[in-house]
C-alpha positions in Angstrom: -10.3 -22.3 45.6 -10.2 -24.2 48.9 -10.7 -22.3 52.1 -7.2 -23.2 53.3 -5.7 -21.9 50.2 -7.6 -18.5 50.7 -6.3 -18.4 54.3 -2.8 -18.9 53.1 -3.1 -16.2 50.4 -4.6 -13.8 52.8 -1.6 -14.3 55.2 0.9 -13.7 52.5 -1.1 -10.8 51.1 -1.0 -9.2 54.6 2.8 -9.6 54.6 3.1 -8.1 51.1 0.9 -5.1 52.2 3.1 -4.6 55.2 6.2 -4.7 53.1 4.7 -2.2 50.6 3.8 0.1 53.4 7.4 0.0 54.6 8.7 0.8 51.3 7.3 4.4 51.1 10.2 6.5 49.6 11.9 9.2 51.4 13.1 12.5 49.9 16.5 11.1 49.0 16.9 9.9 45.5 16.6 6.0 45.1 19.7 4.2 43.6 19.9 0.8 41.9 22.6 -1.8 41.1 22.9 -4.7 38.7 25.4 -7.4 39.5 26.4 -10.0 37.0 28.1 -13.0 38.6 28.9 -16.7 37.8 30.9 -19.9 38.4 32.7 -21.9 35.7 33.7 -25.4 36.9 35.0 -28.2 34.9 36.2 -31.6 36.2 37.4 -35.1 35.4 35.4 -37.9 36.9 36.0 -41.7 37.0 33.5 -44.2 38.5 33.3 -48.0 38.5 30.4 -50.4 38.1 28.8 -48.5 35.3 26.5 -50.1 32.7 25.4 -53.6 32.1 29.1 -54.8 32.0 29.9 -52.9 35.3 32.9 -51.3 33.6 34.7 -48.1 34.6 33.5 -44.8 33.2 35.8 -41.8 32.7 34.3 -38.5 31.5 34.5 -34.7 31.8 31.7 -33.0 33.7 30.6 -29.4 33.8 30.6 -29.1 37.5 32.5 -31.1 40.0 32.5 -29.0 43.2 29.8 -26.4 41.9 27.4 -26.5 39.0 28.5 -23.9 36.4 26.1 -20.9 36.4 25.5 -17.4 35.4 23.5 -15.0 37.5 22.0 -11.5 37.6 21.1 -9.8 40.8 19.3 -6.5 40.9 18.6 -4.2 43.8 16.8 -0.8 43.8 16.8 1.4 46.8 13.2 2.4 47.5 14.1 4.6 50.5 13.3 4.2 54.1 15.5 1.1 54.4 13.6 -0.8 51.8 14.5 -2.1 48.4 13.3 -4.2 45.4 15.1 -7.4 44.5 15.4 -9.4 41.3 17.3 -12.7 40.9 17.9 -14.7 37.7 20.2 -17.7 37.5 20.9 -19.9 34.5 22.9 -23.2 35.0 24.8 -24.9 32.3 27.4 -27.7 31.7 30.8 -26.0 31.1 32.2 -29.0 29.6 29.9 -28.7 26.6 28.5 -25.3 27.0 25.0 -26.7 26.9 22.1 -25.9 29.3 21.9 -28.2 32.4 20.0 -31.4 31.5 16.2 -31.5 32.3 16.4 -28.0 33.8 14.5 -24.8 33.1 16.6 -22.1 31.4 16.5 -20.1 34.6 16.9 -22.4 37.7 16.1 -19.4 39.9 13.8 -16.5 38.7 12.2 -14.3 41.4 11.3 -10.7 42.2 10.6 -9.3 45.7 10.5 -6.5 48.2 12.6 -6.2 51.4 11.9 -3.9 54.2 12.3 -3.5 58.0 9.8 -6.4 58.6 11.4 -9.0 56.3 11.7 -10.0 52.6 8.8 -11.2 50.5 9.8 -12.8 47.1 7.7 -14.6 44.3 8.8 -16.9 41.6 11.1 -20.0 41.3 13.3 -20.2 44.4 15.3 -22.4 46.7 13.0 -24.2 49.0 13.1 -24.1 52.9 14.9 -27.4 53.2 17.7 -26.4 51.0 17.9 -23.0 52.7 18.3 -24.4 56.3 20.8 -27.1 55.4 22.9 -24.8 53.3 23.0 -21.9 55.8 23.3 -24.0 59.0 25.0 -27.5 58.6 26.3 -27.6 55.0 28.8 -30.3 54.3 31.8 -28.0 53.5 32.2 -24.5 54.8 33.8 -23.2 51.6 31.2 -24.8 49.3 27.9 -26.1 50.7 28.2 -29.5 49.0 30.1 -31.3 46.2 28.1 -31.1 43.0 29.3 -34.4 41.7 28.3 -36.3 44.9 25.8 -34.8 47.2 23.5 -37.3 49.1 22.1 -34.5 51.3 20.3 -33.0 48.3 18.4 -36.2 47.6 16.3 -35.4 50.7 15.5 -31.8 49.7 12.5 -32.7 47.4 13.8 -31.1 44.4 15.7 -28.3 46.3 13.9 -25.6 44.1 10.3 -24.8 43.9 8.3 -23.0 41.2 5.3 -20.7 41.6 6.5 -19.9 45.2 5.8 -17.1 47.6 8.5 -16.8 50.3 8.6 -14.7 53.3 12.0 -14.4 55.2 12.5 -12.6 58.4 15.5 -12.1 60.8 16.3 -10.4 64.1 18.5 -7.3 63.9 21.6 -9.2 64.8 20.6 -12.1 62.5 21.0 -14.7 65.4 17.5 -15.9 64.4 16.6 -16.3 60.8 13.4 -18.0 59.4 11.4 -18.4 56.4 7.9 -19.5 55.3 7.0 -20.7 51.8 3.9 -21.6 49.8 3.6 -22.6 46.2 0.7 -23.1 43.9 -0.1 -26.4 41.9 -1.9 -24.4 39.1 -4.1 -27.4 38.4 -1.0 -29.6 37.6 -2.6 -32.9 38.2 -3.0 -36.3 36.4 -6.6 -35.8 35.3 -5.7 -35.2 31.6 -3.7 -38.4 31.5 -6.4 -40.4 33.3 -8.9 -39.4 30.6 -6.9 -41.3 28.0 -6.1 -44.4 29.9 -4.9 -46.9 29.1 -3.0 -45.5 26.1 -1.8 -42.4 28.0 0.2 -44.5 30.4 3.0 -44.4 27.8 3.1 -40.6 28.3 4.1 -40.9 32.0 7.9 -40.5 31.4 7.4 -37.2 29.3 5.0 -35.9 31.9 7.3 -36.5 34.7 10.1 -34.8 32.8 8.0 -31.8 32.1 6.8 -31.5 35.7 10.3 -31.7 37.0 11.5 -29.1 34.5 10.0 -26.1 36.4 6.5 -27.6 36.7 4.0 -26.7 39.4 3.1 -28.5 42.6 1.7 -27.4 45.9 4.1 -26.9 48.8 3.9 -25.3 52.2 6.6 -25.1 54.9 9.1 -23.1 56.8 12.4 -23.2 58.7 14.0 -21.5 61.7 17.8 -21.3 62.6 19.8 -19.9 65.4 23.4 -19.0 65.2 25.9 -17.4 67.7 29.6 -17.8 68.9 30.4 -20.3 66.2 27.3 -22.5 66.9 24.4 -22.9 64.5 21.2 -24.9 64.8 18.3 -25.2 62.6 15.3 -27.3 61.4 12.7 -27.2 58.7 9.6 -28.9 57.5 7.9 -28.9 54.0 4.8 -30.7 52.7 4.7 -31.3 49.0 1.5 -32.5 47.2 2.5 -34.3 44.0 0.3 -34.2 40.8 -1.4 -37.6 41.6 -2.5 -36.3 45.0 0.3 -37.9 47.1 1.5 -35.9 50.1 5.3 -36.0 50.8 6.2 -34.8 54.3 9.9 -33.8 54.6 11.8 -32.9 57.9 15.4 -31.9 58.6 17.3 -30.9 61.8 20.9 -30.3 62.3 23.7 -28.1 63.5 27.4 -27.0 63.1 30.3 -25.6 65.1 33.3 -23.5 63.9 36.3 -22.9 66.0 39.6 -21.9 64.6 40.4 -24.0 61.6 37.8 -26.7 62.5 34.2 -27.0 61.2 32.0 -29.8 62.6 28.5 -30.6 61.4 25.7 -33.1 61.7 22.1 -33.5 60.6 19.2 -35.7 60.0 16.5 -35.7 57.2 13.3 -37.7 56.6 11.0 -38.0 53.5 7.6 -39.9 53.9 5.3 -40.4 51.1 1.6 -40.9 51.9 0.2 -42.8 49.0 -3.5 -43.5 48.8 -4.7 -47.1 49.0 -5.2 -48.5 45.5 -8.9 -49.1 45.1 -9.1 -48.4 41.3 -7.2 -48.3 38.1 -7.1 -44.6 38.3 -5.7 -44.5 41.9 -3.1 -47.0 40.8 -2.2 -44.8 37.9 -1.9 -41.7 40.2 0.4 -43.6 42.5 2.6 -44.8 39.7 3.1 -41.2 38.5 3.9 -39.9 41.9 6.4 -42.7 42.6 8.1 -41.8 39.3 8.4 -38.2 40.4 9.7 -39.1 43.9 12.1 -41.5 42.3 13.6 -38.7 40.4 14.3 -36.9 43.8 15.7 -40.0 45.5 17.6 -41.9 42.7 19.9 -39.4 40.9 23.5 -40.5 40.9 24.9 -37.0 41.5 23.0 -36.9 44.7 24.4 -40.4 45.7 20.9 -41.7 45.2 19.6 -45.3 44.8 16.4 -46.8 43.4 13.4 -46.2 45.6 11.2 -49.0 44.2 8.0 -49.3 46.1 9.4 -47.9 49.4 7.7 -44.9 50.8 10.1 -43.6 53.5 13.7 -42.6 53.5 15.9 -41.3 56.3 19.4 -39.9 56.2 21.9 -39.1 59.0 25.0 -37.1 58.3 28.1 -36.1 60.1 31.2 -34.4 58.8 34.4 -32.5 59.7 36.4 -29.8 57.9 39.9 -28.5 58.6 41.7 -25.6 57.1 45.3 -26.8 57.0 46.7 -23.6 55.5 45.2 -20.4 54.2 45.0 -22.0 50.8 44.3 -25.6 51.6 41.0 -26.9 53.0 40.3 -30.6 53.9 36.9 -32.1 54.5 35.2 -35.6 55.0 31.6 -36.6 55.3 29.7 -39.7 56.2 26.0 -40.3 55.4 23.9 -43.2 56.5 20.6 -43.8 54.6 17.7 -46.1 55.4 14.8 -46.8 53.2 11.6 -48.6 54.3 7.9 -49.2 53.5 8.3 -51.6 50.6 5.4 -54.0 50.6 7.5 -56.9 49.2 10.6 -55.9 51.2 12.7 -56.0 48.1 13.3 -52.2 48.3 14.0 -52.0 52.0 17.6 -51.5 53.0 20.5 -49.3 54.1 23.1 -47.1 52.3 26.5 -45.8 53.3 27.9 -42.8 51.6 31.5 -41.5 52.1 33.1 -38.5 50.6 36.5 -36.7 51.2 37.7 -33.5 49.5 40.9 -31.4 49.3 40.5 -27.9 48.0 43.4 -25.6 47.2 42.7 -21.9 46.5 45.0 -20.3 44.1 43.3 -16.9 44.8 39.9 -15.7 46.2 38.3 -16.7 42.9 40.1 -19.6 41.6 40.5 -23.1 43.2 41.4 -26.7 42.4 40.0 -29.7 44.1 40.4 -33.5 44.4 37.6 -35.8 45.8 37.0 -39.4 46.4 33.5 -40.8 47.2 32.1 -44.3 47.9 28.5 -45.7 48.0 27.6 -49.1 49.3 24.0 -50.6 49.6 22.7 -53.6 51.6 19.2 -55.1 52.0 16.4 -56.1 49.5 17.2 -57.4 46.1 15.7 -54.3 44.4 18.0 -51.9 46.2 20.4 -50.9 43.5 22.2 -47.8 42.3 20.7 -47.9 38.8 18.7 -50.4 36.8 21.4 -50.6 34.0 24.2 -51.9 36.2 22.2 -53.2 39.2 25.4 -52.4 41.1 25.3 -52.1 44.9 28.5 -50.3 45.3 30.3 -47.6 43.3 33.6 -45.5 43.9 34.1 -42.2 42.2 37.2 -39.9 41.8 36.8 -36.3 40.8 39.5 -33.7 40.0 38.7 -30.2 38.7 39.2 -26.5 38.6 36.7 -23.8 39.5 36.5 -20.0 38.9 34.0 -17.6 40.5 33.4 -14.1 39.3 
């Protein structure tokens, strides 16, 4: 094990020891609770410029505003202001009742301790980039983002991370909240595939799918946010080391303001991949694998993505507004400006504009209906397209659905 890894483990071990010390039970009998909760969301969605014929596509989706999910939260009072925590969350497509595609059975699965000095959790969790955006400058105040169209999530390097240790802390008034994370790669690298070259090159798609489906890679990062009197400001950084050895640095910074029925927010995010110079067949293969993984983060249609090609840098600026017209009716609109660069040929360099507007009507505290319109347009190099099947450079979507939370 590298010296830097030992240092990080020692730091987290110290936190764990402090939390354990704080968890000494008092004479009062401990109590525990188990909460079963969930969201069921089904929507109709229509998009144009789909497939080789660039036709319209109408379909039912199992999550328009939120992905459908079923969760279990467990808390056990350990006395002295401390408690043990467990979180399990399964995601599924409510239109078909099947598990979410290319996802582990439990999208979140972690256990931890919380005491006077913070919370330490271990397992598959939200990463710090997702945490700071969602808690500080999310797109919509009543729902952090629109599941069917969420360009901001394309910059969160997967949003969730397996094999993670996370330490979260806060001031007593919670005006300052922060978190540190570290995850283990568990020897998830390309060495086994390299041994079988060139035949093993055909195994790359399956390997990438397996890695994304709860696989391990090394990460380290943190975030800090401040909020008071309707203002919130936060920023975060995370470094991810992909299986081929490429480091991806990701930054985000933004803020929001709430006053009366108004909600205003803005933010910036950057992803930068540091590929090694290709001096051998093996290094070229490693870069190919890592580009395929990063491409899955950047190119998904549900996050407004577009094909990365051989680019190694992507930036995103966002600004949005929300207005609560009545106690039941919320309106929101958001604009995202993306820029991609670093393509050696220039074919994958360019810009993207993302627009989304949503109206949400609450029938009750648990049930709401929504209608959203979104638009993506690309400009720049010839390889800058939404997907390889249609090679479209623009697409409009309409989504209407109903959601129940319990």
